[in-house]
C-alpha positions as CSV (number, residue, x, y, z in Angstrom):
1,M,-33.1,-39.8,150.2
2,L,-31.5,-41.7,153.0
3,R,-29.7,-39.6,155.6
4,D,-26.4,-40.4,154.0
5,G,-27.6,-38.9,150.7
6,T,-28.3,-42.2,148.9
7,G,-31.5,-44.1,148.5
8,P,-34.9,-43.3,147.1
9,L,-35.9,-39.8,146.2
10,T,-38.8,-39.1,148.6
11,W,-41.5,-36.5,148.9
12,V,-43.7,-35.7,151.8
13,L,-46.8,-34.1,150.3
14,T,-49.5,-32.2,152.3
15,D,-51.3,-28.9,152.3
16,G,-49.1,-27.8,155.2
17,K,-51.5,-28.9,158.0
18,A,-49.2,-29.5,161.0
19,G,-50.7,-32.8,162.1
20,D,-50.7,-34.3,158.7
21,E,-47.2,-33.2,157.9
22,L,-45.8,-34.4,161.2
23,Q,-47.2,-37.9,160.7
24,A,-45.8,-38.1,157.2
25,L,-42.4,-36.9,158.4
26,S,-42.4,-39.4,161.3
27,V,-42.9,-42.3,158.9
28,A,-40.1,-41.0,156.6
29,E,-37.8,-40.6,159.6
30,A,-38.6,-44.2,160.7
31,L,-37.5,-45.3,157.2
32,G,-34.2,-43.5,157.7
33,L,-35.1,-40.9,155.0
34,S,-34.6,-37.2,154.5
35,P,-37.6,-36.3,152.3
36,E,-38.3,-33.2,150.3
37,V,-41.3,-31.4,151.8
38,R,-43.8,-30.4,149.1
39,R,-46.9,-28.3,150.1
40,V,-49.9,-27.9,147.9
41,K,-52.1,-24.8,148.0
42,P,-55.2,-25.4,145.8
43,K,-57.8,-22.8,145.5
44,P,-61.5,-22.7,144.6
45,P,-63.1,-24.1,142.5
46,F,-60.6,-27.0,142.7
47,T,-60.9,-27.3,146.5
48,W,-64.7,-27.7,146.2
49,L,-64.1,-31.0,144.3
50,M,-61.4,-32.5,146.5
51,P,-60.5,-35.2,147.2
52,W,-62.3,-36.5,144.1
53,G,-61.4,-33.8,141.6
54,P,-58.2,-32.8,139.8
55,V,-55.3,-30.8,141.0
56,D,-55.4,-27.0,140.7
57,T,-54.2,-26.3,137.2
58,R,-52.0,-23.5,138.7
59,E,-50.0,-26.2,140.5
60,R,-49.5,-28.7,137.7
61,P,-46.0,-29.7,136.7
62,G,-44.6,-27.0,134.5
63,A,-46.4,-24.2,136.3
64,P,-44.2,-21.6,138.1
65,E,-43.2,-22.9,141.5
66,S,-45.3,-26.0,141.1
67,P,-45.2,-28.3,144.2
68,L,-45.1,-31.2,141.6
69,A,-42.1,-30.1,139.7
70,P,-40.1,-33.1,138.5
71,P,-38.1,-35.2,138.9
72,F,-40.8,-37.3,140.4
73,P,-40.0,-39.2,143.5
74,D,-39.4,-42.9,144.0
75,L,-41.5,-42.7,147.1
76,L,-44.3,-40.3,147.9
77,I,-45.9,-40.0,151.4
78,A,-49.0,-37.9,151.4
79,S,-51.6,-37.0,154.0
80,G,-54.7,-34.7,154.0
81,R,-57.8,-34.5,151.8
82,R,-56.3,-31.8,149.6
83,A,-53.2,-33.9,148.8
84,V,-55.2,-36.8,147.3
85,A,-55.5,-35.4,143.8
86,Y,-51.8,-34.5,143.7
87,L,-50.8,-38.0,144.8
88,R,-52.9,-39.5,142.0
89,H,-51.4,-37.0,139.5
90,V,-47.8,-37.9,140.4
91,K,-48.7,-41.6,140.1
92,R,-49.9,-41.1,136.5
93,A,-47.2,-38.6,135.5
94,S,-44.5,-41.0,136.7
95,A,-46.1,-43.8,134.6
96,G,-46.6,-45.7,137.8
97,R,-43.0,-45.7,138.8
98,T,-43.6,-43.7,142.0
99,Y,-44.7,-45.8,145.0
100,T,-47.5,-43.9,146.6
101,V,-48.3,-43.9,150.4
102,F,-51.3,-42.2,151.9
103,L,-51.8,-41.7,155.7
104,K,-55.4,-41.8,157.0
105,D,-58.5,-42.5,155.1
106,P,-58.4,-40.6,151.7
107,R,-62.2,-40.9,151.4
108,T,-61.7,-42.2,147.8
109,G,-61.2,-45.9,148.5
110,P,-58.2,-48.2,149.0
111,K,-57.1,-48.0,145.4
112,T,-56.1,-44.3,145.9
113,A,-52.5,-45.2,146.7
114,D,-50.2,-48.2,146.6
115,F,-50.2,-48.3,150.4
116,I,-52.6,-46.7,153.0
117,W,-52.2,-46.5,156.7
118,S,-55.5,-45.8,158.5
119,P,-56.4,-45.7,162.2
120,S,-58.4,-48.8,163.3
121,Y,-61.4,-46.6,164.3
122,D,-61.9,-45.8,160.6
123,R,-63.8,-48.2,158.3
124,L,-61.4,-48.3,155.4
125,R,-60.1,-51.8,154.8
126,G,-58.3,-53.5,151.9
127,P,-55.3,-55.7,151.0
128,N,-53.1,-52.6,150.8
129,V,-54.5,-51.0,153.9
130,L,-52.7,-51.3,157.3
131,T,-54.7,-50.3,160.4
132,T,-53.2,-49.7,163.8
133,L,-54.7,-48.4,167.1
134,T,-52.3,-45.5,167.6
135,P,-51.1,-43.2,164.8
136,P,-47.5,-42.8,163.6
137,H,-45.4,-40.2,165.3
138,R,-41.9,-39.1,166.0
139,V,-41.6,-40.2,169.7
140,S,-39.4,-43.2,168.9
141,T,-38.0,-45.8,171.4
142,Q,-34.5,-44.4,170.7
143,R,-35.5,-40.9,171.6
144,I,-37.2,-42.0,174.8
145,E,-34.2,-44.1,175.8
146,A,-31.8,-41.3,175.1
147,A,-33.8,-38.8,177.2
148,R,-33.9,-41.3,180.1
149,A,-30.2,-41.9,179.9
150,Q,-29.4,-38.2,180.0
151,P,-32.2,-36.4,181.8
152,D,-33.0,-32.8,180.9
153,P,-31.5,-30.8,183.8
154,R,-34.6,-28.7,184.0
155,L,-36.6,-31.8,185.0
156,A,-34.1,-34.1,186.7
157,H,-34.5,-32.5,190.1
158,L,-38.3,-33.0,190.2
159,A,-39.8,-35.2,192.8
160,H,-41.2,-38.7,192.0
161,P,-43.7,-39.6,190.9
162,R,-43.2,-37.3,188.0
163,V,-46.3,-36.4,186.0
164,A,-46.1,-35.1,182.5
165,I,-49.1,-32.9,181.7
166,L,-50.0,-32.5,178.0
167,A,-52.6,-29.8,177.7
168,G,-54.3,-29.4,174.4
169,G,-57.2,-27.0,173.7
170,N,-60.3,-26.1,171.8
171,S,-60.8,-28.0,168.5
172,R,-63.5,-28.8,166.0
173,H,-65.0,-31.4,168.3
174,H,-64.0,-30.2,171.8
175,R,-64.4,-27.1,173.8
176,F,-62.9,-26.2,177.2
177,T,-65.6,-24.5,179.2
178,D,-64.9,-22.6,182.4
179,E,-66.3,-25.7,184.3
180,N,-63.9,-28.0,182.4
181,I,-60.9,-25.8,183.2
182,A,-61.9,-25.6,186.9
183,R,-62.3,-29.4,187.1
184,V,-59.0,-30.3,185.4
185,V,-57.1,-27.8,187.6
186,E,-58.8,-29.3,190.7
187,H,-57.7,-32.8,189.7
188,L,-54.2,-31.7,189.0
189,T,-54.0,-29.7,192.3
190,S,-54.9,-32.9,194.2
191,I,-52.1,-34.7,192.4
192,A,-49.6,-32.0,193.2
193,E,-50.6,-31.7,196.8
194,A,-49.9,-35.5,197.2
195,G,-46.3,-34.7,196.3
196,A,-46.0,-35.4,192.6
197,G,-43.6,-33.5,190.4
198,L,-45.5,-31.8,187.6
199,M,-44.0,-31.2,184.2
200,V,-46.3,-29.2,182.0
201,T,-46.5,-28.3,178.3
202,V,-49.4,-26.6,176.5
203,S,-50.4,-26.1,172.8
204,R,-51.2,-23.1,170.7
205,R,-54.9,-24.1,171.2
206,T,-54.8,-24.1,175.0
207,P,-57.2,-21.4,176.4
208,V,-55.5,-18.6,178.1
209,T,-57.4,-19.3,181.4
210,L,-56.1,-22.9,181.5
211,R,-52.6,-21.9,180.5
212,E,-52.4,-19.3,183.3
213,A,-53.9,-21.7,185.9
214,L,-51.2,-24.3,185.0
215,I,-48.5,-21.7,185.3
216,A,-49.8,-20.8,188.8
217,L,-50.1,-24.5,189.7
218,T,-46.5,-25.4,188.8
219,S,-45.2,-22.2,190.5
220,R,-47.0,-23.1,193.8
221,H,-45.7,-26.7,193.8
222,G,-42.2,-26.3,192.4
223,G,-43.1,-28.0,189.1
224,F,-41.9,-27.2,185.5
225,F,-43.9,-25.3,182.9
226,W,-42.4,-25.0,179.5
227,D,-42.9,-21.3,178.4
228,G,-41.5,-21.8,174.9
229,T,-38.0,-20.7,175.8
230,G,-35.0,-23.1,175.4
231,E,-35.1,-26.5,173.7
232,N,-38.5,-28.1,173.5
233,P,-38.6,-30.7,176.3
234,Y,-41.6,-32.6,175.0
235,V,-39.9,-36.0,174.5
236,D,-38.1,-35.5,177.8
237,L,-41.3,-34.9,179.7
238,L,-42.7,-38.2,178.3
239,A,-39.5,-40.1,178.9
240,L,-39.1,-39.0,182.5
241,A,-42.8,-39.3,183.5
242,D,-44.1,-42.0,185.8
243,F,-47.6,-41.0,184.7
244,V,-49.0,-38.9,181.9
245,V,-52.0,-36.6,182.0
246,A,-53.4,-35.7,178.6
247,T,-56.5,-34.0,177.3
248,A,-58.6,-35.9,174.9
249,D,-58.8,-33.3,172.1
250,S,-55.7,-34.8,170.4
251,F,-55.5,-38.4,169.1
252,N,-51.8,-37.8,168.3
253,M,-50.9,-36.6,171.7
254,I,-52.3,-39.6,173.5
255,G,-50.7,-41.9,170.9
256,E,-47.3,-40.3,171.6
257,A,-47.8,-40.8,175.3
258,A,-48.7,-44.5,174.8
259,A,-45.1,-45.0,173.4
260,T,-43.8,-44.5,176.9
261,G,-45.5,-47.5,178.5
262,R,-46.6,-45.2,181.4
263,P,-50.2,-45.0,182.5
264,I,-52.2,-42.1,180.8
265,L,-54.8,-40.2,182.8
266,V,-57.2,-38.7,180.3
267,F,-59.4,-35.6,180.7
268,E,-62.2,-35.2,178.2
269,P,-63.4,-31.6,177.7
270,S,-66.9,-30.8,176.5
271,G,-67.9,-32.2,173.1
272,G,-66.5,-35.5,171.8
273,H,-66.6,-37.7,168.7
274,P,-67.7,-41.3,168.2
275,K,-64.2,-42.1,166.8
276,L,-62.7,-40.9,170.1
277,D,-64.9,-43.4,172.0
278,V,-63.6,-46.3,169.8
279,Y,-60.0,-45.1,170.2
280,M,-60.3,-44.8,174.0
281,S,-62.0,-48.2,174.3
282,G,-59.1,-49.8,172.4
283,L,-56.6,-48.1,174.6
284,K,-58.5,-49.1,177.8
285,S,-58.4,-52.7,176.7
286,H,-54.6,-52.5,176.7
287,G,-54.5,-50.9,180.1
288,V,-53.2,-47.7,178.7
289,V,-55.7,-45.0,179.6
290,H,-57.7,-44.2,182.7
291,P,-60.0,-41.2,183.5
292,L,-58.4,-38.3,185.4
293,K,-60.0,-38.3,188.9
294,G,-57.5,-36.4,191.0
295,R,-55.3,-39.3,191.8
296,L,-52.6,-41.4,190.1
297,E,-53.7,-44.8,189.0
298,G,-52.7,-47.5,186.5
299,Q,-49.7,-49.8,185.9
300,P,-47.0,-49.8,183.3
301,Y,-47.7,-51.7,180.1
302,E,-45.9,-52.8,177.0
303,P,-45.4,-49.5,175.0
304,L,-47.6,-49.0,172.0
305,N,-45.8,-47.5,169.0
306,S,-47.2,-48.2,165.5
307,T,-44.6,-46.1,163.6
308,P,-42.0,-48.9,163.1
309,K,-44.8,-51.2,162.0
310,V,-46.0,-48.7,159.4
311,A,-42.5,-48.0,158.2
312,K,-41.7,-51.8,157.8
313,A,-44.9,-52.3,155.8
314,I,-44.0,-49.4,153.5
315,A,-40.5,-50.7,153.0
316,E,-41.8,-54.2,152.1
317,G,-44.4,-52.8,149.7
318,F,-41.8,-50.5,148.1
319,S,-39.5,-53.4,147.4
320,R,-42.3,-55.5,145.8
321,H,-43.2,-52.5,143.7
322,R,-39.6,-52.1,142.5
323,R,-39.2,-55.7,141.7
324,A,-42.5,-55.8,139.7
325,L,-41.2,-52.9,137.6
326,G,-37.8,-54.5,137.1
327,L,-36.1,-51.7,139.0
328,P,-33.2,-52.3,141.5
329,D,-34.2,-52.6,145.1
330,I,-33.3,-50.0,147.6
331,A,-32.6,-50.8,151.2
332,F,-33.9,-48.6,154.1
333,S,-32.4,-47.8,157.4
334,L,-35.4,-48.9,159.4
335,E,-35.9,-47.7,162.9
336,T,-36.0,-50.6,165.4
337,P,-39.3,-51.1,167.3
């Protein structure tokens, strides 16, 4: 539904993975919607066949506490390999009335959903597929402008240039070794000693050694480290930064930082992935990212934010779908770019 309680009944459907759900919610938010969040929990042997197989029979419509309990939505936004079968099931069960959206490559081809967003580093292409360099996210232009207009008092006193530090952690493709941690702290120490105001946030994946080193660094140089208390200042860090330092283990984190128009200094821990190389190459061509070398470099650029573009494409496809079925059109409250 729209935030005023009208509009299309909308589901966000995932298996609960934070990154997938956040992307789907960001698109719904850009459409001005307040979706129902439906989480699927398939079990073996059904998970072994996903994304090609059927839904778990224990979660079909009619089963107790089914995530597919009707009424079926007008708009379904799904993400994650385990959600593919459920999206297809809703499409059939609604007799094609539900307009289906899938975020990222479903691995089952472009006909999986009515509309698919896929990152440009993936190979999926088709007439219903939109590719963009950066992923959709919730760091909107409006939120950035609001944070700049009313600076968070915890950050407003920090010296310029202000540097937002977004520290990720170990992942399937990356590992922070002791040498990695020592090197990133060395680079950040050089930046702090040059007079920059540091604003630091870490993730649940951040190694304890790196977290403790960042706490000590901000303490020595009068910076800010978010320890989890008080309101999350993540958007404020980005909005007030003159430069952003981000670790390369998160495509989403770097994509969010690119919405600021501020230079991003990237530290790549051990490991890597070919898709990351393509992603970074694309961002470098726009003057967005630079390697972290212990100094601030780079110039402001036109902010990159694909979320409004994805939302606009969904709204247009949804309208065409409704007209083709002879259903009344429904207007969206689209977020402005």
